[in-house]
C-alpha positions in Angstrom: -14.3 -7.4 7.9 -12.8 -5.1 10.4 -14.7 -3.5 13.2 -11.8 -2.1 15.2 -8.4 -0.8 14.1 -5.5 -3.2 14.2 -2.4 -1.1 14.3 0.0 -4.0 14.0 -1.3 -5.3 10.7 -2.8 -2.3 9.1 -4.9 -2.4 5.9 -3.7 -3.1 2.4 -5.3 -1.4 -0.6 -6.3 -4.2 -3.0 -8.3 -2.3 -5.7 -6.6 -3.2 -9.0 -6.5 0.3 -10.4 -5.8 2.3 -7.2 -2.3 4.0 -7.4 -1.5 2.8 -3.8 -2.4 -0.8 -4.5 -0.3 -3.2 -2.4 0.6 -0.7 0.2 -0.4 -1.0 3.9 -1.8 1.8 6.0 -2.8 2.3 9.6 -6.6 1.6 10.0 -8.2 4.3 12.1 -11.9 3.6 12.0 -14.9 2.9 9.8 -17.5 5.4 8.5 -20.8 4.6 6.9 -21.9 7.9 5.4 -24.6 6.4 3.2 -24.6 2.7 4.1 -21.4 1.6 2.3 -18.5 1.3 4.8 -15.5 3.5 4.2 -12.1 2.9 5.8 -10.3 5.9 7.4 -6.6 5.3 7.0 -3.4 7.1 7.9 -0.3 7.1 5.8 2.8 9.3 5.5 0.8 12.0 3.7 -2.0 12.2 6.3 -5.4 10.8 6.8 -7.6 9.7 3.8 -10.7 7.6 3.2 -11.6 4.9 0.7 -14.3 2.3 0.3 -13.6 -0.6 2.7 -14.3 -3.0 -0.3 -11.1 -1.6 -1.9 -9.0 -3.1 1.0 -8.1 -6.5 2.3 -10.4 -5.8 5.3 -13.5 -5.6 3.1 -15.8 -8.4 2.2 -14.5 -10.9 -0.3 -16.2 -10.5 -3.7 -17.2 -14.0 -5.0 -16.5 -13.0 -8.6 -13.1 -11.6 -7.9 -12.2 -14.8 -6.0 -13.4 -17.1 -8.8 -11.8 -15.1 -11.6 -8.5 -15.2 -9.8 -7.2 -12.1 -11.6 -8.3 -13.3 -15.1 -10.9 -10.6 -15.4 -10.8 -7.0 -14.3 -14.6 -6.5 -14.7 -17.5 -8.1 -13.0 -20.6 -8.8 -15.1 -22.5 -6.0 -13.3 -19.7 -3.5 -14.1 -19.9 -4.4 -17.8 -23.7 -4.1 -17.8 -23.4 -0.7 -16.2 -20.9 0.4 -18.8 -23.3 -0.7 -21.6 -26.1 1.3 -20.1 -23.8 4.3 -19.8 -22.8 4.0 -23.4 -26.4 3.7 -24.5 -27.3 6.8 -22.6 -24.4 8.7 -24.1 -25.3 7.7 -27.6 -29.0 8.7 -27.1 -27.9 12.2 -26.1 -26.0 12.7 -29.4 
């Protein structure tokens, strides 16, 4: 995980559904507004933030590593989706 900016390498966005996936940006610094680290990056269109876990500088997710691209959803994500669907059907 990055603690200081590295202007030579930059940071690549790795989140599978992010529209800028695969692109590298200048890493400026980290912010921790509520515990989760966010990367502050600079690109051609200015400065923006995104969760550090969505970049190659974030911690490696063991499930993502093991699934090797064969699954887009972690079990915890699927369980959260089930709970959301249950809540939505209860409201109807």
